[in-house]
N, CA, C and O atoms as CSV, one atom per row, in Angstrom:
chain,resi,resn,atom,element,x,y,z
A,1,ALA,N,N,-7.643,76.941,121.266
A,1,ALA,CA,C,-8.770,77.796,121.654
A,1,ALA,C,C,-9.073,78.763,120.514
A,1,ALA,O,O,-8.155,79.314,119.908
A,2,PRO,N,N,-10.332,78.968,120.226
A,2,PRO,CA,C,-10.667,79.889,119.115
A,2,PRO,C,C,-10.296,81.314,119.473
A,2,PRO,O,O,-10.421,81.735,120.623
A,3,LEU,N,N,-9.835,82.054,118.467
A,3,LEU,CA,C,-9.447,83.444,118.723
A,3,LEU,C,C,-10.686,84.267,119.007
A,3,LEU,O,O,-11.689,84.144,118.305
A,4,ALA,N,N,-10.626,85.097,120.018
A,4,ALA,CA,C,-11.759,85.967,120.322
A,4,ALA,C,C,-11.808,87.063,119.262
A,4,ALA,O,O,-10.765,87.535,118.808
A,5,PRO,N,N,-13.005,87.469,118.869
A,5,PRO,CA,C,-13.097,88.508,117.833
A,5,PRO,C,C,-12.437,89.812,118.255
A,5,PRO,O,O,-12.049,90.611,117.403
A,6,SER,N,N,-12.305,90.040,119.565
A,6,SER,CA,C,-11.713,91.304,120.015
A,6,SER,C,C,-10.195,91.270,119.878
A,6,SER,O,O,-9.554,92.320,119.894
A,7,SER,N,N,-9.603,90.067,119.741
A,7,SER,CA,C,-8.149,89.984,119.699
A,7,SER,C,C,-7.613,90.340,118.314
A,7,SER,O,O,-6.489,90.823,118.181
A,8,ARG,N,N,-8.428,90.095,117.282
A,8,ARG,CA,C,-7.921,90.409,115.943
A,8,ARG,C,C,-8.147,91.891,115.654
A,8,ARG,O,O,-9.181,92.446,116.027
A,9,PRO,N,N,-7.172,92.541,114.983
A,9,PRO,CA,C,-7.308,93.993,114.743
A,9,PRO,C,C,-8.498,94.279,113.852
A,9,PRO,O,O,-8.720,93.601,112.849
A,10,ARG,N,N,-9.267,95.300,114.235
A,10,ARG,CA,C,-10.440,95.666,113.439
A,10,ARG,C,C,-10.055,96.739,112.443
A,10,ARG,O,O,-9.219,97.598,112.724
A,11,ARG,N,N,-10.679,96.678,111.264
A,11,ARG,CA,C,-10.427,97.733,110.289
A,11,ARG,C,C,-11.227,98.959,110.719
A,11,ARG,O,O,-12.351,98.828,111.205
A,12,PRO,N,N,-10.659,100.143,110.544
A,12,PRO,CA,C,-11.444,101.345,110.878
A,12,PRO,C,C,-12.659,101.424,109.969
A,12,PRO,O,O,-12.541,101.365,108.745
A,13,GLU,N,N,-13.827,101.557,110.585
A,13,GLU,CA,C,-15.042,101.590,109.770
A,13,GLU,C,C,-15.077,102.866,108.947
A,13,GLU,O,O,-14.855,103.960,109.465
A,14,GLU,N,N,-15.360,102.710,107.646
A,14,GLU,CA,C,-15.429,103.898,106.795
A,14,GLU,C,C,-16.721,104.642,107.094
A,14,GLU,O,O,-17.766,104.017,107.271
A,15,PRO,N,N,-16.665,105.968,107.153
A,15,PRO,CA,C,-17.898,106.727,107.393
A,15,PRO,C,C,-18.868,106.502,106.246
A,15,PRO,O,O,-18.469,106.448,105.083
A,16,ALA,N,N,-20.137,106.373,106.581
A,16,ALA,CA,C,-21.138,106.131,105.541
A,16,ALA,C,C,-21.209,107.345,104.637
A,16,ALA,O,O,-21.442,108.465,105.092
A,17,LYS,N,N,-20.999,107.102,103.324
A,17,LYS,CA,C,-21.057,108.225,102.388
A,17,LYS,C,C,-22.511,108.466,102.002
A,17,LYS,O,O,-23.258,107.514,101.777
A,18,PRO,N,N,-22.917,109.726,101.924
A,18,PRO,CA,C,-24.300,109.983,101.499
A,18,PRO,C,C,-24.477,109.546,100.052
A,18,PRO,O,O,-23.579,109.762,99.238
A,19,PRO,N,N,-25.597,108.945,99.712
A,19,PRO,CA,C,-25.800,108.492,98.328
A,19,PRO,C,C,-25.773,109.678,97.383
A,19,PRO,O,O,-26.424,110.696,97.619
A,20,GLU,N,N,-25.001,109.530,96.296
A,20,GLU,CA,C,-24.921,110.635,95.341
A,20,GLU,C,C,-26.239,110.749,94.590
A,20,GLU,O,O,-26.723,109.785,93.996
A,21,LYS,N,N,-26.810,111.955,94.630
A,21,LYS,CA,C,-28.078,112.137,93.920
A,21,LYS,C,C,-27.784,112.354,92.443
A,21,LYS,O,O,-26.951,113.193,92.099
A,22,PRO,N,N,-28.447,111.620,91.571
A,22,PRO,CA,C,-28.199,111.823,90.136
A,22,PRO,C,C,-28.631,113.220,89.727
A,22,PRO,O,O,-29.628,113.742,90.225
A,23,LYS,N,N,-27.864,113.831,88.803
A,23,LYS,CA,C,-28.216,115.188,88.359
A,23,LYS,C,C,-29.529,115.161,87.590
A,23,LYS,O,O,-30.386,116.027,87.766
A,24,GLU,N,N,-29.676,114.135,86.722
A,24,GLU,CA,C,-30.907,114.045,85.929
A,24,GLU,C,C,-31.756,112.902,86.467
A,24,GLU,O,O,-31.219,111.887,86.911
A,25,PRO,N,N,-33.069,113.057,86.431
A,25,PRO,CA,C,-33.912,111.948,86.892
A,25,PRO,C,C,-33.702,110.743,85.985
A,25,PRO,O,O,-33.547,110.899,84.774
A,26,PRO,N,N,-33.694,109.555,86.552
A,26,PRO,CA,C,-33.478,108.356,85.725
A,26,PRO,C,C,-34.569,108.234,84.681
A,26,PRO,O,O,-35.744,108.478,84.955
A,27,ALA,N,N,-34.159,107.850,83.466
A,27,ALA,CA,C,-35.142,107.710,82.388
A,27,ALA,C,C,-36.069,106.548,82.722
A,27,ALA,O,O,-35.620,105.525,83.239
A,28,PRO,N,N,-37.355,106.698,82.431
A,28,PRO,CA,C,-38.278,105.594,82.717
A,28,PRO,C,C,-37.930,104.394,81.850
A,28,PRO,O,O,-37.495,104.565,80.711
A,29,PRO,N,N,-38.111,103.197,82.359
A,29,PRO,CA,C,-37.790,102.006,81.556
A,29,PRO,C,C,-38.643,101.969,80.301
A,29,PRO,O,O,-39.832,102.287,80.328
A,30,VAL,N,N,-38.011,101.574,79.194
A,30,VAL,CA,C,-38.748,101.525,77.928
A,30,VAL,C,C,-39.666,100.312,77.961
A,30,VAL,O,O,-39.209,99.174,78.066
A,31,VAL,N,N,-40.966,100.571,77.870
A,31,VAL,CA,C,-41.925,99.460,77.892
A,31,VAL,C,C,-42.325,99.150,76.454
A,31,VAL,O,O,-42.890,100.008,75.777
A,32,PRO,N,N,-42.043,97.939,75.975
A,32,PRO,CA,C,-42.422,97.617,74.596
A,32,PRO,C,C,-43.933,97.619,74.463
A,32,PRO,O,O,-44.638,97.319,75.426
A,33,PRO,N,N,-44.442,97.954,73.278
A,33,PRO,CA,C,-45.903,97.928,73.105
A,33,PRO,C,C,-46.428,96.529,73.391
A,33,PRO,O,O,-45.829,95.530,72.994
A,34,GLU,N,N,-47.553,96.480,74.085
A,34,GLU,CA,C,-48.077,95.163,74.456
A,34,GLU,C,C,-48.557,94.433,73.209
A,34,GLU,O,O,-49.391,94.935,72.455
A,35,THR,N,N,-48.018,93.255,73.015
A,35,THR,CA,C,-48.462,92.454,71.873
A,35,THR,C,C,-49.568,91.542,72.366
A,35,THR,O,O,-49.444,90.941,73.433
A,36,PRO,N,N,-50.643,91.430,71.609
A,36,PRO,CA,C,-51.736,90.565,72.076
A,36,PRO,C,C,-51.242,89.133,72.240
A,36,PRO,O,O,-50.671,88.551,71.318
A,37,ALA,N,N,-51.466,88.581,73.414
A,37,ALA,CA,C,-51.016,87.211,73.655
A,37,ALA,C,C,-51.869,86.258,72.837
A,37,ALA,O,O,-53.066,86.487,72.662
A,38,PRO,N,N,-51.263,85.193,72.337
A,38,PRO,CA,C,-52.061,84.235,71.557
A,38,PRO,C,C,-53.151,83.642,72.433
A,38,PRO,O,O,-52.906,83.331,73.599
A,39,PRO,N,N,-54.351,83.481,71.889
A,39,PRO,CA,C,-55.438,82.942,72.713
A,39,PRO,C,C,-55.098,81.544,73.207
A,39,PRO,O,O,-54.631,80.699,72.442
A,40,ALA,N,N,-55.334,81.311,74.481
A,40,ALA,CA,C,-55.034,79.993,75.031
A,40,ALA,C,C,-56.035,78.987,74.475
A,40,ALA,O,O,-57.221,79.291,74.347
A,41,PRO,N,N,-55.562,77.801,74.148
A,41,PRO,CA,C,-56.499,76.796,73.620
A,41,PRO,C,C,-57.576,76.482,74.646
A,41,PRO,O,O,-57.290,76.349,75.835
A,42,ALA,N,N,-58.809,76.365,74.184
A,42,ALA,CA,C,-59.917,76.120,75.105
A,42,ALA,C,C,-59.729,74.774,75.800
A,42,ALA,O,O,-59.904,74.662,77.014
A,43,GLU,N,N,-59.372,73.762,75.025
A,43,GLU,CA,C,-59.181,72.449,75.642
A,43,GLU,C,C,-57.718,72.052,75.523
A,43,GLU,O,O,-57.058,72.409,74.547
A,44,PRO,N,N,-57.207,71.322,76.497
A,44,PRO,CA,C,-55.793,70.946,76.438
A,44,PRO,C,C,-55.525,70.095,75.202
A,44,PRO,O,O,-56.391,69.336,74.766
A,45,PRO,N,N,-54.324,70.222,74.638
A,45,PRO,CA,C,-54.031,69.422,73.445
A,45,PRO,C,C,-54.131,67.938,73.758
A,45,PRO,O,O,-53.631,67.464,74.778
A,46,THR,N,N,-54.780,67.226,72.868
A,46,THR,CA,C,-54.943,65.789,73.110
A,46,THR,C,C,-53.620,65.092,72.827
A,46,THR,O,O,-52.881,65.469,71.918
A,47,GLU,N,N,-53.341,64.078,73.618
A,47,GLU,CA,C,-52.086,63.361,73.409
A,47,GLU,C,C,-52.184,62.576,72.109
A,47,GLU,O,O,-53.243,62.041,71.782
A,48,PRO,N,N,-51.078,62.505,71.364
A,48,PRO,CA,C,-51.136,61.740,70.115
A,48,PRO,C,C,-51.469,60.288,70.416
A,48,PRO,O,O,-50.983,59.732,71.401
A,49,PRO,N,N,-52.290,59.668,69.579
A,49,PRO,CA,C,-52.652,58.270,69.852
A,49,PRO,C,C,-51.416,57.386,69.831
A,49,PRO,O,O,-50.507,57.587,69.026
A,50,ALA,N,N,-51.396,56.411,70.721
A,50,ALA,CA,C,-50.244,55.517,70.775
A,50,ALA,C,C,-50.183,54.716,69.480
A,50,ALA,O,O,-51.213,54.275,68.970
A,51,PRO,N,N,-48.973,54.527,68.948
A,51,PRO,CA,C,-48.893,53.751,67.701
A,51,PRO,C,C,-49.374,52.333,67.934
A,51,PRO,O,O,-49.134,51.764,68.999
A,52,PRO,N,N,-50.050,51.753,66.954
A,52,PRO,CA,C,-50.529,50.372,67.147
A,52,PRO,C,C,-49.347,49.438,67.364
A,52,PRO,O,O,-48.320,49.538,66.693
A,53,GLU,N,N,-49.518,48.533,68.314
A,53,GLU,CA,C,-48.403,47.631,68.605
A,53,GLU,C,C,-48.192,46.706,67.413
A,53,GLU,O,O,-49.097,45.985,66.992
A,54,MET,N,N,-46.982,46.746,66.887
A,54,MET,CA,C,-46.699,45.880,65.739
A,54,MET,C,C,-46.448,44.471,66.255
A,54,MET,O,O,-45.741,44.290,67.247
A,55,PRO,N,N,-47.011,43.490,65.604
A,55,PRO,CA,C,-46.736,42.111,66.037
A,55,PRO,C,C,-45.265,41.793,65.809
A,55,PRO,O,O,-44.652,42.335,64.889
A,56,PRO,N,N,-44.695,40.925,66.630
A,56,PRO,CA,C,-43.276,40.601,66.435
A,56,PRO,C,C,-43.074,40.015,65.049
A,56,PRO,O,O,-43.906,39.243,64.573
A,57,PRO,N,N,-41.973,40.376,64.397
A,57,PRO,CA,C,-41.761,39.838,63.042
A,57,PRO,C,C,-41.682,38.318,63.084
A,57,PRO,O,O,-40.982,37.734,63.912
A,58,VAL,N,N,-42.410,37.703,62.179
A,58,VAL,CA,C,-42.407,36.237,62.141
A,58,VAL,C,C,-41.202,35.791,61.325
A,58,VAL,O,O,-41.079,36.100,60.140
A,59,GLU,N,N,-40.307,35.048,61.999
A,59,GLU,CA,C,-39.124,34.601,61.265
A,59,GLU,C,C,-39.535,33.473,60.326
A,59,GLU,O,O,-40.229,32.538,60.725
A,60,PRO,N,N,-39.097,33.574,59.078
A,60,PRO,CA,C,-39.450,32.487,58.150
A,60,PRO,C,C,-38.783,31.195,58.599
A,60,PRO,O,O,-37.672,31.218,59.128
A,61,PRO,N,N,-39.442,30.095,58.395
A,61,PRO,CA,C,-38.822,28.824,58.811
A,61,PRO,C,C,-37.515,28.617,58.060
A,61,PRO,O,O,-37.412,28.955,56.881
A,62,PRO,N,N,-36.518,28.064,58.740
A,62,PRO,CA,C,-35.225,27.858,58.057
A,62,PRO,C,C,-35.403,26.925,56.871
A,62,PRO,O,O,-36.202,25.989,56.893
A,63,ALA,N,N,-34.637,27.214,55.852
A,63,ALA,CA,C,-34.717,26.358,54.655
A,63,ALA,C,C,-34.262,24.957,55.044
A,63,ALA,O,O,-33.367,24.797,55.874
A,64,PRO,N,N,-34.866,23.965,54.456
A,64,PRO,CA,C,-34.481,22.580,54.821
A,64,PRO,C,C,-33.007,22.336,54.554
A,64,PRO,O,O,-32.497,22.563,53.457
A,65,GLY,N,N,-32.338,21.858,55.611
A,65,GLY,CA,C,-30.928,21.510,55.445
A,65,GLY,C,C,-30.028,22.724,55.421
A,65,GLY,O,O,-28.861,22.600,55.048
A,66,ALA,N,N,-30.515,23.893,55.802
A,66,ALA,CA,C,-29.643,25.068,55.729
A,66,ALA,C,C,-28.739,25.127,56.956
A,66,ALA,O,O,-27.530,25.313,56.825
A,67,GLY,N,N,-29.324,24.969,58.161
A,67,GLY,CA,C,-28.513,25.129,59.366
A,67,GLY,C,C,-27.898,23.828,59.827
A,67,GLY,O,O,-26.898,23.838,60.545
A,68,THR,N,N,-28.472,22.710,59.432
A,68,THR,CA,C,-27.930,21.429,59.908
A,68,THR,C,C,-27.287,20.707,58.744
A,68,THR,O,O,-27.755,20.761,57.607
A,69,GLU,N,N,-26.198,20.030,59.067
A,69,GLU,CA,C,-25.545,19.255,58.003
A,69,GLU,C,C,-25.447,17.818,58.453
A,69,GLU,O,O,-24.932,16.975,57.719
């Protein structure tokens, strides 16, 4: 049988501590000077043209009597 949550000893809950107020106000985040963004290209970059299909290499005919004896 599963243990009931009330059967296991509970830790004494710690009293909520008040948040410590910083003595000095936090420094504002340093914002870098805005750099002008590069202008977006008007038209999308064209895909590079596909390379021309090379014909299969033509094997030279075997020399007469080279492969057969």
